[in-house]
C-alpha positions as YAML, in Angstrom:
chain: A
units: angstrom
residues:
- id: 1
  name: MET
  ca: [24.22, -16.46, -18.54]
- id: 2
  name: GLU
  ca: [22.58, -19.21, -20.50]
- id: 3
  name: GLN
  ca: [19.95, -21.24, -18.76]
- id: 4
  name: LYS
  ca: [19.92, -25.00, -19.11]
- id: 5
  name: ASP
  ca: [16.96, -26.96, -20.16]
- id: 6
  name: LEU
  ca: [15.15, -28.10, -17.01]
- id: 7
  name: SER
  ca: [15.20, -31.76, -18.05]
- id: 8
  name: GLN
  ca: [19.01, -31.65, -18.14]
- id: 9
  name: LEU
  ca: [19.41, -30.43, -14.57]
- id: 10
  name: THR
  ca: [20.77, -32.74, -11.96]
- id: 11
  name: SER
  ca: [18.67, -33.62, -8.93]
- id: 12
  name: GLU
  ca: [20.60, -31.14, -6.74]
- id: 13
  name: GLU
  ca: [20.14, -28.34, -9.27]
- id: 14
  name: LEU
  ca: [16.51, -29.12, -9.61]
- id: 15
  name: LEU
  ca: [16.02, -28.95, -5.86]
- id: 16
  name: GLN
  ca: [17.78, -25.56, -5.74]
- id: 17
  name: GLU
  ca: [15.42, -24.29, -8.47]
- id: 18
  name: ALA
  ca: [12.46, -25.57, -6.47]
- id: 19
  name: LYS
  ca: [13.64, -23.64, -3.40]
- id: 20
  name: LYS
  ca: [13.84, -20.42, -5.43]
- id: 21
  name: ILE
  ca: [10.16, -20.66, -6.49]
- id: 22
  name: LYS
  ca: [8.64, -19.23, -3.29]
- id: 23
  name: SER
  ca: [10.92, -16.16, -3.21]
- id: 24
  name: GLY
  ca: [10.39, -15.66, -7.00]
- id: 25
  name: ASN
  ca: [6.60, -15.73, -6.53]
- id: 26
  name: ILE
  ca: [6.87, -13.18, -3.73]
- id: 27
  name: LEU
  ca: [9.13, -10.96, -5.86]
- id: 28
  name: ASP
  ca: [6.77, -11.15, -8.87]
- id: 29
  name: ALA
  ca: [3.80, -10.24, -6.66]
- id: 30
  name: ALA
  ca: [5.68, -7.32, -5.10]
- id: 31
  name: ILE
  ca: [6.74, -5.93, -8.48]
- id: 32
  name: ILE
  ca: [3.21, -6.24, -9.90]
- id: 33
  name: GLY
  ca: [1.78, -4.63, -6.79]
- id: 34
  name: PHE
  ca: [4.22, -1.77, -7.01]
- id: 35
  name: LEU
  ca: [3.56, -1.25, -10.71]
- id: 36
  name: ILE
  ca: [-0.19, -1.24, -10.10]
- id: 37
  name: GLY
  ca: [0.29, 1.33, -7.34]
- id: 38
  name: VAL
  ca: [2.33, 3.55, -9.65]
- id: 39
  name: ALA
  ca: [-0.33, 3.15, -12.38]
- id: 40
  name: VAL
  ca: [-3.19, 4.09, -10.02]
- id: 41
  name: TYR
  ca: [-1.32, 7.04, -8.59]
- id: 42
  name: SER
  ca: [-0.34, 8.28, -12.08]
- id: 43
  name: THR
  ca: [-3.91, 7.91, -13.34]
- id: 44
  name: VAL
  ca: [-5.36, 9.77, -10.38]
- id: 45
  name: ARG
  ca: [-2.75, 12.50, -10.49]
- id: 46
  name: ASN
  ca: [-2.29, 13.01, -14.27]
- id: 47
  name: GLY
  ca: [-5.03, 11.06, -16.02]
- id: 48
  name: PHE
  ca: [-4.36, 8.28, -18.47]
- id: 49
  name: GLY
  ca: [-0.82, 8.06, -19.81]
- id: 50
  name: PHE
  ca: [2.09, 5.72, -20.26]
- id: 51
  name: LEU
  ca: [2.39, 4.88, -16.54]
- id: 52
  name: THR
  ca: [-1.22, 3.76, -16.48]
- id: 53
  name: PHE
  ca: [-0.35, 0.76, -18.64]
- id: 54
  name: LEU
  ca: [3.07, 0.06, -17.09]
- id: 55
  name: PRO
  ca: [1.94, -3.13, -15.29]
- id: 56
  name: LEU
  ca: [1.09, -4.67, -18.65]
- id: 57
  name: VAL
  ca: [4.80, -4.53, -19.54]
- id: 58
  name: TYR
  ca: [5.74, -6.90, -16.72]
- id: 59
  name: LEU
  ca: [2.89, -9.40, -17.20]
- id: 60
  name: PRO
  ca: [4.69, -11.46, -19.91]
- id: 61
  name: ILE
  ca: [7.75, -11.77, -17.66]
- id: 62
  name: ALA
  ca: [5.66, -12.90, -14.69]
- id: 63
  name: THR
  ca: [3.79, -15.36, -16.93]
- id: 64
  name: LYS
  ca: [7.06, -16.84, -18.20]
- id: 65
  name: ASN
  ca: [8.26, -17.23, -14.57]
- id: 66
  name: LYS
  ca: [5.02, -18.92, -13.54]
- id: 67
  name: LEU
  ca: [5.27, -21.43, -16.40]
- id: 68
  name: ARG
  ca: [8.87, -22.23, -15.56]
- id: 69
  name: ASN
  ca: [7.94, -22.71, -11.88]
- id: 70
  name: LYS
  ca: [5.17, -25.16, -12.80]
- id: 71
  name: GLU
  ca: [7.60, -27.12, -14.97]
- id: 72
  name: VAL
  ca: [10.14, -27.28, -12.16]
- id: 73
  name: GLU
  ca: [7.50, -28.49, -9.69]
- id: 74
  name: LYS
  ca: [6.38, -31.11, -12.20]
- id: 75
  name: LEU
  ca: [9.89, -32.44, -12.69]
- id: 76
  name: VAL
  ca: [10.55, -32.53, -8.92]
- id: 77
  name: LYS
  ca: [7.31, -34.48, -8.48]
- id: 78
  name: GLU
  ca: [8.14, -36.90, -11.32]
- id: 79
  name: LYS
  ca: [11.58, -37.62, -9.87]
- id: 80
  name: GLY
  ca: [10.21, -37.92, -6.37]
- id: 81
  name: LEU
  ca: [12.72, -35.46, -4.93]
- id: 82
  name: LYS
  ca: [10.63, -33.74, -2.27]
...
């Protein structure tokens, strides 16, 4: 599925994206927490290995999500939708 440019979204679509932000932040935090837990467990159990650095794989995805969320919040504020 191709994502639209945020500036081309209608007001309704932009409000829907803004509502998804909170659950997306919680999901990102849960995934990062889980990955850190796996990394710590793996390091304690087996020493340094691939799983030790597993959380670093998800960081670019979480960063991209965070930047998109900030852009959505900025557009909502500019349009005065909230």
